All heavy atoms as a GROMACS GRO file, in nm:
protein
  443
    1MET      N    1  10.612  11.749   8.622
    1MET     CA    2  10.504  11.819   8.689
    1MET      C    3  10.480  11.956   8.628
    1MET      O    4  10.372  12.008   8.637
    1MET     CB    5  10.537  11.836   8.837
    1MET     CG    6  10.497  11.718   8.922
    1MET     SD    7  10.482  11.759   9.094
    1MET     CE    8  10.650  11.748   9.145
    2GLY      N    9  10.582  12.017   8.573
    2GLY     CA   10  10.563  12.148   8.515
    2GLY      C   11  10.578  12.261   8.615
    2GLY      O   12  10.553  12.376   8.582
    3LEU      N   13  10.614  12.232   8.737
    3LEU     CA   14  10.629  12.338   8.837
    3LEU      C   15  10.758  12.417   8.817
    3LEU      O   16  10.766  12.533   8.857
    3LEU     CB   17  10.627  12.280   8.978
    3LEU     CG   18  10.493  12.232   9.030
    3LEU    CD1   19  10.509  12.172   9.168
    3LEU    CD2   20  10.394  12.346   9.036
    4ARG      N   21  10.856  12.356   8.755
    4ARG     CA   22  10.985  12.422   8.741
    4ARG      C   23  10.973  12.550   8.658
    4ARG      O   24  11.035  12.652   8.690
    4ARG     CB   25  11.084  12.327   8.676
    4ARG     CG   26  11.225  12.378   8.677
    4ARG     CD   27  11.321  12.274   8.630
    4ARG     NE   28  11.311  12.159   8.721
    4ARG     CZ   29  11.376  12.046   8.704
    4ARG    NH1   30  11.452  12.029   8.599
    4ARG    NH2   31  11.363  11.948   8.790
    5ASN      N   32  10.894  12.546   8.552
    5ASN     CA   33  10.881  12.662   8.464
    5ASN      C   34  10.756  12.744   8.490
    5ASN      O   35  10.729  12.840   8.418
    5ASN     CB   36  10.881  12.617   8.317
    5ASN     CG   37  11.011  12.549   8.280
    5ASN    OD1   38  11.116  12.586   8.329
    5ASN    ND2   39  11.003  12.449   8.195
    6ALA      N   40  10.677  12.708   8.589
    6ALA     CA   41  10.553  12.780   8.618
    6ALA      C   42  10.584  12.918   8.676
    6ALA      O   43  10.685  12.939   8.742
    6ALA     CB   44  10.469  12.702   8.716
    7SER      N   45  10.495  13.012   8.649
    7SER     CA   46  10.515  13.148   8.700
    7SER      C   47  10.448  13.162   8.837
    7SER      O   48  10.352  13.237   8.854
    7SER     CB   49  10.458  13.250   8.602
    7SER     OG   50  10.320  13.226   8.585
    8LEU      N   51  10.496  13.086   8.932
    8LEU     CA   52  10.446  13.089   9.070
    8LEU      C   53  10.561  13.125   9.162
    8LEU      O   54  10.679  13.109   9.127
    8LEU     CB   55  10.390  12.952   9.110
    8LEU     CG   56  10.276  12.896   9.028
    8LEU    CD1   57  10.250  12.751   9.067
    8LEU    CD2   58  10.150  12.977   9.048
    9THR      N   59  10.528  13.169   9.282
    9THR     CA   60  10.634  13.194   9.380
    9THR      C   61  10.689  13.061   9.428
    9THR      O   62  10.627  12.956   9.410
    9THR     CB   63  10.580  13.274   9.500
    9THR    OG1   64  10.482  13.195   9.566
    9THR    CG2   65  10.518  13.405   9.456
   10LYS      N   66  10.806  13.067   9.487
   10LYS     CA   67  10.870  12.945   9.533
   10LYS      C   68  10.785  12.872   9.636
   10LYS      O   69  10.774  12.750   9.634
   10LYS     CB   70  11.007  12.977   9.592
   10LYS     CG   71  11.085  12.854   9.630
   10LYS     CD   72  11.221  12.886   9.687
   10LYS     CE   73  11.292  12.757   9.721
   10LYS     NZ   74  11.403  12.776   9.809
   11SER      N   75  10.720  12.946   9.724
   11SER     CA   76  10.639  12.882   9.828
   11SER      C   77  10.518  12.811   9.768
   11SER      O   78  10.477  12.705   9.816
   11SER     CB   79  10.594  12.984   9.933
   11SER     OG   80  10.512  13.083   9.874
   12GLU      N   81  10.460  12.868   9.661
   12GLU     CA   82  10.348  12.802   9.594
   12GLU      C   83  10.393  12.673   9.527
   12GLU      O   84  10.326  12.570   9.534
   12GLU     CB   85  10.285  12.894   9.490
   12GLU     CG   86  10.203  13.007   9.548
   12GLU     CD   87  10.150  13.099   9.440
   12GLU    OE1   88  10.230  13.144   9.357
   12GLU    OE2   89  10.028  13.123   9.441
   13LYS      N   90  10.510  12.678   9.463
   13LYS     CA   91  10.565  12.558   9.400
   13LYS      C   92  10.591  12.449   9.504
   13LYS      O   93  10.561  12.332   9.482
   13LYS     CB   94  10.693  12.591   9.325
   13LYS     CG   95  10.672  12.675   9.202
   13LYS     CD   96  10.805  12.704   9.135
   13LYS     CE   97  10.789  12.799   9.018
   13LYS     NZ   98  10.915  12.825   8.950
   14GLU      N   99  10.647  12.489   9.616
   14GLU     CA  100  10.673  12.392   9.723
   14GLU      C  101  10.544  12.333   9.777
   14GLU      O  102  10.537  12.214   9.808
   14GLU     CB  103  10.753  12.458   9.835
   14GLU     CG  104  10.895  12.493   9.796
   14GLU     CD  105  10.965  12.579   9.899
   14GLU    OE1  106  10.899  12.626   9.994
   14GLU    OE2  107  11.087  12.600   9.885
   15PHE      N  108  10.442  12.417   9.789
   15PHE     CA  109  10.313  12.369   9.838
   15PHE      C  110  10.255  12.264   9.744
   15PHE      O  111  10.211  12.157   9.787
   15PHE     CB  112  10.214  12.486   9.852
   15PHE     CG  113  10.075  12.443   9.884
   15PHE    CD1  114  10.040  12.406  10.013
   15PHE    CD2  115   9.978  12.437   9.786
   15PHE    CE1  116   9.911  12.365  10.044
   15PHE    CE2  117   9.848  12.396   9.814
   15PHE     CZ  118   9.816  12.360   9.944
   16TYR      N  119  10.255  12.291   9.614
   16TYR     CA  120  10.200  12.197   9.517
   16TYR      C  121  10.284  12.069   9.509
   16TYR      O  122  10.230  11.959   9.496
   16TYR     CB  123  10.186  12.262   9.380
   16TYR     CG  124  10.073  12.361   9.375
   16TYR    CD1  125  10.096  12.494   9.343
   16TYR    CD2  126   9.942  12.322   9.401
   16TYR    CE1  127   9.991  12.586   9.338
   16TYR    CE2  128   9.837  12.413   9.398
   16TYR     CZ  129   9.863  12.544   9.366
   16TYR     OH  130   9.761  12.633   9.362
   17ALA      N  131  10.414  12.082   9.518
   17ALA     CA  132  10.501  11.964   9.516
   17ALA      C  133  10.476  11.877   9.640
   17ALA      O  134  10.469  11.754   9.630
   17ALA     CB  135  10.647  12.007   9.508
   18MET      N  136  10.463  11.941   9.755
   18MET     CA  137  10.439  11.865   9.878
   18MET      C  138  10.300  11.801   9.876
   18MET      O  139  10.283  11.687   9.921
   18MET     CB  140  10.454  11.957   9.999
   18MET     CG  141  10.469  11.884  10.127
   18MET     SD  142  10.618  11.784  10.122
   18MET     CE  143  10.614  11.714  10.282
   19SER      N  144  10.202  11.871   9.822
   19SER     CA  145  10.067  11.814   9.810
   19SER      C  146  10.069  11.691   9.721
   19SER      O  147  10.005  11.590   9.751
   19SER     CB  148   9.971  11.917   9.751
   19SER     OG  149   9.959  12.027   9.836
   20PHE      N  150  10.143  11.698   9.611
   20PHE     CA  151  10.156  11.583   9.521
   20PHE      C  152  10.222  11.466   9.592
   20PHE      O  153  10.175  11.352   9.585
   20PHE     CB  154  10.236  11.624   9.397
   20PHE     CG  155  10.259  11.512   9.301
   20PHE    CD1  156  10.158  11.473   9.215
   20PHE    CD2  157  10.381  11.447   9.296
   20PHE    CE1  158  10.178  11.369   9.125
   20PHE    CE2  159  10.402  11.344   9.207
   20PHE     CZ  160  10.301  11.305   9.121
   21ALA      N  161  10.332  11.493   9.663
   21ALA     CA  162  10.405  11.386   9.734
   21ALA      C  163  10.317  11.322   9.841
   21ALA      O  164  10.315  11.198   9.854
   21ALA     CB  165  10.532  11.443   9.796
   22LEU      N  166  10.245  11.402   9.917
   22LEU     CA  167  10.158  11.347  10.021
   22LEU      C  168  10.040  11.271   9.961
   22LEU      O  169   9.994  11.172  10.018
   22LEU     CB  170  10.109  11.458  10.114
   22LEU     CG  171  10.216  11.518  10.206
   22LEU    CD1  172  10.159  11.634  10.284
   22LEU    CD2  173  10.274  11.414  10.298
   23GLY      N  174   9.991  11.315   9.846
   23GLY     CA  175   9.884  11.244   9.778
   23GLY      C  176   9.929  11.106   9.733
   23GLY      O  177   9.856  11.008   9.747
   24ILE      N  178  10.051  11.098   9.678
   24ILE     CA  179  10.106  10.968   9.638
   24ILE      C  180  10.123  10.878   9.760
   24ILE      O  181  10.088  10.760   9.758
   24ILE     CB  182  10.240  10.987   9.565
   24ILE    CG1  183  10.219  11.062   9.434
   24ILE    CG2  184  10.310  10.854   9.541
   24ILE    CD1  185  10.136  10.987   9.332
   25PHE      N  186  10.176  10.934   9.869
   25PHE     CA  187  10.193  10.857   9.993
   25PHE      C  188  10.059  10.804  10.043
   25PHE      O  189  10.049  10.687  10.082
   25PHE     CB  190  10.258  10.945  10.100
   25PHE     CG  191  10.272  10.876  10.232
   25PHE    CD1  192  10.376  10.789  10.256
   25PHE    CD2  193  10.180  10.899  10.333
   25PHE    CE1  194  10.388  10.725  10.378
   25PHE    CE2  195  10.191  10.836  10.455
   25PHE     CZ  196  10.296  10.748  10.478
   26ALA      N  197   9.956  10.888  10.040
   26ALA     CA  198   9.824  10.846  10.088
   26ALA      C  199   9.768  10.734  10.002
   26ALA      O  200   9.710  10.638  10.054
   26ALA     CB  201   9.729  10.965  10.090
   27ALA      N  202   9.783  10.744   9.871
   27ALA     CA  203   9.732  10.640   9.781
   27ALA      C  204   9.800  10.507   9.807
   27ALA      O  205   9.735  10.402   9.812
   27ALA     CB  206   9.752  10.683   9.636
   28ILE      N  207   9.931  10.509   9.827
   28ILE     CA  208  10.004  10.386   9.854
   28ILE      C  209   9.964  10.329   9.990
   28ILE      O  210   9.946  10.208  10.006
   28ILE     CB  211  10.156  10.411   9.848
   28ILE    CG1  212  10.195  10.442   9.702
   28ILE    CG2  213  10.235  10.293   9.900
   28ILE    CD1  214  10.335  10.492   9.685
   29ALA      N  215   9.946  10.416  10.090
   29ALA     CA  216   9.907  10.369  10.223
   29ALA      C  217   9.770  10.302  10.220
   29ALA      O  218   9.750  10.198  10.282
   29ALA     CB  219   9.906  10.486  10.321
   30VAL      N  220   9.675  10.358  10.146
   30VAL     CA  221   9.542  10.299  10.136
   30VAL      C  222   9.550  10.163  10.067
   30VAL      O  223   9.488  10.067  10.111
   30VAL     CB  224   9.445  10.394  10.061
   30VAL    CG1  225   9.317  10.323  10.021
   30VAL    CG2  226   9.414  10.514  10.146
   31GLN      N  227   9.628  10.152   9.961
   31GLN     CA  228   9.642  10.025   9.890
   31GLN      C  229   9.703   9.919   9.980
   31GLN      O  230   9.658   9.804   9.981
   31GLN     CB  231   9.729  10.042   9.766
   31GLN     CG  232   9.660  10.119   9.656
   31GLN     CD  233   9.750  10.142   9.536
   31GLN    OE1  234   9.870  10.120   9.543
   31GLN    NE2  235   9.692  10.187   9.427
   32LYS      N  236   9.805   9.956  10.056
   32LYS     CA  237   9.869   9.858  10.146
   32LYS      C  238   9.775   9.816  10.258
   32LYS      O  239   9.770   9.699  10.294
   32LYS     CB  240   9.998   9.916  10.203
   32LYS     CG  241  10.110   9.918  10.103
   32LYS     CD  242  10.239   9.961  10.169
   32LYS     CE  243  10.353   9.947  10.071
   32LYS     NZ  244  10.482   9.956  10.138
   33ASN      N  245   9.702   9.912  10.315
   33ASN     CA  246   9.608   9.877  10.422
   33ASN      C  247   9.497   9.787  10.371
   33ASN      O  248   9.454   9.694  10.440
   33ASN     CB  249   9.550  10.003  10.485
   33ASN     CG  250   9.648  10.071  10.576
   33ASN    OD1  251   9.736  10.008  10.632
   33ASN    ND2  252   9.635  10.201  10.589
   34THR      N  253   9.449   9.814  10.249
   34THR     CA  254   9.346   9.730  10.189
   34THR      C  255   9.400   9.589  10.167
   34THR      O  256   9.333   9.490  10.197
   34THR     CB  257   9.299   9.791  10.057
   34THR    OG1  258   9.251   9.922  10.082
   34THR    CG2  259   9.188   9.708   9.995
   35ARG      N  260   9.520   9.580  10.113
   35ARG     CA  261   9.582   9.450  10.089
   35ARG      C  262   9.603   9.373  10.220
   35ARG      O  263   9.576   9.253  10.228
   35ARG     CB  264   9.717   9.470  10.019
   35ARG     CG  265   9.791   9.340   9.991
   35ARG     CD  266   9.937   9.364   9.965
   35ARG     NE  267   9.999   9.415  10.087
   35ARG     CZ  268  10.116   9.477  10.089
   35ARG    NH1  269  10.182   9.499   9.979
   35ARG    NH2  270  10.168   9.519  10.203
   36ASP      N  271   9.650   9.441  10.322
   36ASP     CA  272   9.681   9.375  10.448
   36ASP      C  273   9.557   9.337  10.528
   36ASP      O  274   9.561   9.248  10.610
   36ASP     CB  275   9.772   9.464  10.534
   36ASP     CG  276   9.910   9.480  10.472
   36ASP    OD1  277   9.943   9.402  10.381
   36ASP    OD2  278   9.982   9.571  10.514
   37SER      N  279   9.445   9.405  10.506
   37SER     CA  280   9.324   9.374  10.582
   37SER      C  281   9.250   9.254  10.523
   37SER      O  282   9.166   9.194  10.591
   37SER     CB  283   9.231   9.494  10.588
   37SER     OG  284   9.178   9.522  10.461
   38ARG      N  285   9.279   9.217  10.401
   38ARG     CA  286   9.209   9.105  10.336
   38ARG      C  287   9.232   8.972  10.408
   38ARG      O  288   9.137   8.898  10.429
   38ARG     CB  289   9.250   9.095  10.189
   38ARG     CG  290   9.162   9.007  10.112
   38ARG     CD  291   9.025   9.071  10.097
   38ARG     NE  292   8.928   8.969  10.066
   38ARG     CZ  293   8.802   8.973  10.101
   38ARG    NH1  294   8.756   9.076  10.167
   38ARG    NH2  295   8.720   8.878  10.070
   39PRO      N  296   9.354   8.935  10.447
   39PRO     CA  297   9.372   8.808  10.519
   39PRO      C  298   9.297   8.804  10.651
   39PRO      O  299   9.251   8.698  10.694
   39PRO     CB  300   9.523   8.801  10.542
   39PRO     CG  301   9.582   8.884  10.435
   39PRO     CD  302   9.482   8.994  10.411
   40VAL      N  303   9.279   8.919  10.716
   40VAL     CA  304   9.204   8.923  10.841
   40VAL      C  305   9.058   8.886  10.815
   40VAL      O  306   8.998   8.808  10.889
   40VAL     CB  307   9.216   9.063  10.906
   40VAL    CG1  308   9.124   9.073  11.026
   40VAL    CG2  309   9.359   9.091  10.945
   41ALA      N  310   9.002   8.938  10.708
   41ALA     CA  311   8.863   8.907  10.674
   41ALA      C  312   8.849   8.759  10.639
   41ALA      O  313   8.752   8.694  10.680
   41ALA     CB  314   8.817   8.993  10.557
   42ASP      N  315   8.944   8.704  10.564
   42ASP     CA  316   8.939   8.563  10.528
   42ASP      C  317   8.951   8.474  10.652
   42ASP      O  318   8.881   8.373  10.663
   42ASP     CB  319   9.051   8.529  10.429
   42ASP     CG  320   9.029   8.594  10.294
   42ASP    OD1  321   8.913   8.632  10.264
   42ASP    OD2  322   9.128   8.608  10.220
   43GLU      N  323   9.038   8.512  10.744
   43GLU     CA  324   9.052   8.435  10.867
   43GLU      C  325   8.924   8.440  10.950
   43GLU      O  326   8.881   8.340  11.006
   43GLU     CB  327   9.169   8.490  10.949
   43GLU     CG  328   9.196   8.412  11.077
   43GLU     CD  329   9.312   8.470  11.155
   43GLU    OE1  330   9.398   8.538  11.095
   43GLU    OE2  331   9.315   8.448  11.278
   44TYR      N  332   8.859   8.555  10.954
   44TYR     CA  333   8.734   8.568  11.028
   44TYR      C  334   8.626   8.480  10.966
   44TYR      O  335   8.551   8.414  11.038
   44TYR     CB  336   8.688   8.714  11.029
   44TYR     CG  337   8.569   8.739  11.119
   44TYR    CD1  338   8.588   8.769  11.253
   44TYR    CD2  339   8.440   8.731  11.069
   44TYR    CE1  340   8.480   8.791  11.336
   44TYR    CE2  341   8.331   8.753  11.151
   44TYR     CZ  342   8.351   8.783  11.284
   44TYR     OH  343   8.244   8.804  11.366
   45LYS      N  344   8.621   8.476  10.833
   45LYS     CA  345   8.523   8.390  10.765
   45LYS      C  346   8.543   8.244  10.802
   45LYS      O  347   8.447   8.171  10.825
   45LYS     CB  348   8.537   8.404  10.613
   45LYS     CG  349   8.478   8.526  10.554
   45LYS     CD  350   8.495   8.519  10.402
   45LYS     CE  351   8.452   8.644  10.335
   45LYS     NZ  352   8.472   8.640  10.190
   46ASN      N  353   8.668   8.200  10.806
   46ASN     CA  354   8.698   8.060  10.836
   46ASN      C  355   8.665   8.023  10.980
   46ASN      O  356   8.624   7.910  11.008
   46ASN     CB  357   8.846   8.030  10.808
   46ASN     CG  358   8.879   8.041  10.661
   46ASN    OD1  359   8.792   8.028  10.576
   46ASN    ND2  360   9.004   8.068  10.631
   47ASN      N  361   8.682   8.114  11.072
   47ASN     CA  362   8.661   8.084  11.214
   47ASN      C  363   8.518   8.112  11.261
   47ASN      O  364   8.479   8.064  11.366
   47ASN     CB  365   8.759   8.166  11.299
   47ASN     CG  366   8.902   8.120  11.278
   47ASN    OD1  367   8.926   8.006  11.241
   47ASN    ND2  368   8.995   8.210  11.298
   48HIS      N  369   8.441   8.190  11.186
   48HIS     CA  370   8.306   8.226  11.227
   48HIS      C  371   8.211   8.212  11.108
   48HIS      O  372   8.162   8.313  11.056
   48HIS     CB  373   8.301   8.370  11.280
   48HIS     CG  374   8.392   8.393  11.395
   48HIS    ND1  375   8.523   8.431  11.379
   48HIS    CD2  376   8.371   8.384  11.528
   48HIS    CE1  377   8.579   8.445  11.498
   48HIS    NE2  378   8.489   8.418  11.590
   49PRO      N  379   8.183   8.092  11.064
   49PRO     CA  380   8.097   8.078  10.946
   49PRO      C  381   7.955   8.126  10.973
   49PRO      O  382   7.899   8.103  11.079
   49PRO     CB  383   8.099   7.927  10.920
   49PRO     CG  384   8.143   7.865  11.047
   49PRO     CD  385   8.226   7.966  11.119
   50GLY      N  386   7.899   8.198  10.876
   50GLY     CA  387   7.763   8.246  10.887
   50GLY      C  388   7.745   8.371  10.970
   50GLY      O  389   7.634   8.418  10.986
   51THR      N  390   7.852   8.428  11.022
   51THR     CA  391   7.841   8.550  11.105
   51THR      C  392   7.931   8.661  11.054
   51THR      O  393   7.990   8.733  11.132
   51THR     CB  394   7.877   8.520  11.251
   51THR    OG1  395   8.014   8.474  11.255
   51THR    CG2  396   7.788   8.416  11.311
   52ILE      N  397   7.940   8.677  10.925
   52ILE     CA  398   8.032   8.774  10.867
   52ILE      C  399   7.964   8.911  10.858
   52ILE      O  400   7.862   8.924  10.793
   52ILE     CB  401   8.076   8.729  10.727
   52ILE    CG1  402   8.143   8.592  10.736
   52ILE    CG2  403   8.169   8.832  10.664
   52ILE    CD1  404   8.165   8.526  10.604
   53PRO      N  405   8.022   9.012  10.923
   53PRO     CA  406   7.967   9.147  10.909
   53PRO      C  407   7.986   9.197  10.766
   53PRO      O  408   8.076   9.154  10.696
   53PRO     CB  409   8.050   9.229  11.006
   53PRO     CG  410   8.122   9.134  11.091
   53PRO     CD  411   8.130   9.004  11.018
   54ASP      N  412   7.901   9.289  10.724
   54ASP     CA  413   7.909   9.343  10.589
   54ASP      C  414   8.041   9.412  10.562
   54ASP      O  415   8.088   9.418  10.449
   54ASP     CB  416   7.795   9.442  10.563
   54ASP     CG  417   7.661   9.370  10.560
   54ASP    OD1  418   7.658   9.249  10.530
   54ASP    OD2  419   7.558   9.437  10.586
   55THR      N  420   8.103   9.467  10.665
   55THR     CA  421   8.227   9.540  10.646
   55THR      C  422   8.343   9.449  10.609
   55THR      O  423   8.443   9.496  10.558
   55THR     CB  424   8.265   9.619  10.772
   55THR    OG1  425   8.274   9.527  10.882
   55THR    CG2  426   8.161   9.725  10.801
   56LEU      N  427   8.334   9.321  10.635
   56LEU     CA  428   8.444   9.230  10.606
   56LEU      C  429   8.425   9.154  10.476
   56LEU      O  430   8.513   9.079  10.435
   56LEU     CB  431   8.462   9.130  10.721
   56LEU     CG  432   8.509   9.189  10.852
   56LEU    CD1  433   8.515   9.082  10.958
   56LEU    CD2  434   8.645   9.253  10.837
   57GLU      N  435   8.314   9.169  10.410
   57GLU     CA  436   8.292   9.095  10.286
   57GLU      C  437   8.352   9.165  10.168
   57GLU      O  438   8.372   9.278  10.162
   57GLU     CB  439   8.143   9.070  10.262
   57GLU     CG  440   8.090   8.968  10.357
   57GLU     CD  441   7.943   8.935  10.330
   57GLU    OE1  442   7.882   8.997  10.242
   57GLU    OE2  443   7.893   8.847  10.396
   0.00000   0.00000   0.00000
């Protein structure tokens, strides 16, 4: 990351490190939620043919 040798105060380094960690967590959470919501959309398609909302396609 380059924070170790940066000329910032310790609190600034901690802030940037925590922002990076939370950003990674958020990206993984979005990917997992997207992956897990796909079977729900497929199940809805199978049980309600011809009535699929745009949000599930």
